[in-house]
C-alpha positions, 0 to 999 in steps of 0.5 A: 500500500502506498503511503502519502509519505512516499507518494512524491518519491514514487512519482519521481521514480516513475518519471525516472523509469519512463525516461530511462526506458525511453533512453534504453529503447532508443540506443544500443544497450548500455549496462549502466543504464540498464542496471539503473533502470533495474534499481528504479524498478526494484524501488517501485516494487518495494513501494508497492509491497510496503518494504520501501524505506527500510534497510535490507540488512537491519530492517530499520527505517533508512534516514528520510533525508537520505531517501529524499536525496537518493530514492534508490538507497537500500542501506541505513548509514550503519550498514554501508560497506567500505566503498559506499562510505567512501563514496558518501564521504566524497559526495559530502566533501564535494557538497561542502566545497560547493556550498563554501564557494557560494558564500558571499564575500565577508566584511564588506562595505557598500552603499554606506553599510558595513556587512559581516556574517558568521556561518557555521553548519552543524555538520560538513554541510548545512541548510542555512542560506546566507547571501549578499548581492549587489544589483548590477544595474544603476540602482546599485541596491544591496540585497541581503538574504538569510534563510533556514531550509527544512531538513539537514545534510545533502538534501538541504544543501541542494535546496540552498543551492537552488534558492541561490540560483533563483535569487541570483537570476532574478535580482538583476531584473530590478523587480520590486522586493515583494514581486521578487520574493513572490516570484522566488516562492512560486518557482521554489514551489514549482520545482521542489516537493511539498515537504520542502520549505524555508523560513527566510528574511530577504531585504534590500538596502539603498544608499539613503539608509532605507531598508525594505524587508520581507520576513517569511516566517523566520526568526525576527530580525532586530533593528538596533537604534540609539534609544530603541530596539525594533523587532521586525515581524513576519510578513508571510509564511515560509517560502515553498508552502503555497504557490500563490501566497502573496508576501508583503514588506516593511520599510524602515530607515537606518541612521548612522550607528544603527545595526540590523541583526538577522540570525537563524534559530541555531542561535535562539534555540541553542540549549543548555540542558532545558534552557534556550539561549532565547530571543529575550537574551538576544534582545538584551545583548543587542540593546547594548550594541548601538554604534558597534561595528558589525564584526564586533557585534558578531564577536560579542554574540558568539562569545555570549553563546560560547559562555552559555553552551561551553561544552555543547556541540550544536545540533543545528546550523548557526548563521548571524548577519549584521548590517551596520550603518556607517554614515 
């Protein structure tokens, strides 16, 4: 019996089966293609008889993120042979290299802003999306993006790369920020499974100190002003949930010395026993950081986090971004 849990995977496999049959039928038989088709057929058979998703050695469930990334896997991580483990390690290393290549330049100054970020995946690769893009047209606007993808590992990193490609292909169209965000959401919905979504903050800053922000269900960014702390509420649902959802934005002004702090839940949900680092602690620290350079602000938060969890290894990706107004 087919469960909803594997319905999307089944559809992917059926599509792959159809394409492979067409290829195998149109050219001289290639052993690798014939073997791949047999693997797809076997996976579809396992879905039909209810054994799909279970390790053929220990019969425990295979990690869901691995099934999403590769629907043909038949072993859980504990039962990979030496060559399979080596292949997986190589894939992870390559994915890590690709992800690091896509990270933006750090400690940059543009349009009167100083921008600094800290990116630390929980493992070799992560599911946080961190990006800074300067439009190539005459507006010279600065776009800043921080997102948190559902899931972990290779599957999440592939979705980060997908979002990177979407934003970088659309930003130079010079769309209004809301239209840009709506289009990214629609394309993401059309090209991913319904189980994949991302909380995200996307903003645009210009040389006048004006910023516009869309917050799609993400941790609330904090604008640090001289005598005020402003939390920027969510303006919509996470990206990838509903094809036709319409986002809205908020516009604010940053004066000299102001800073905008954006972070992933690797900061707010860091734990020491039953206690979370928490939003209240973040706000208390932020209140003291007016007119503090971006890199110094990040250093202070990381030190506070290390003091809070000195012996704990984080189980979640951690990303912080600070945009500081210089003039």
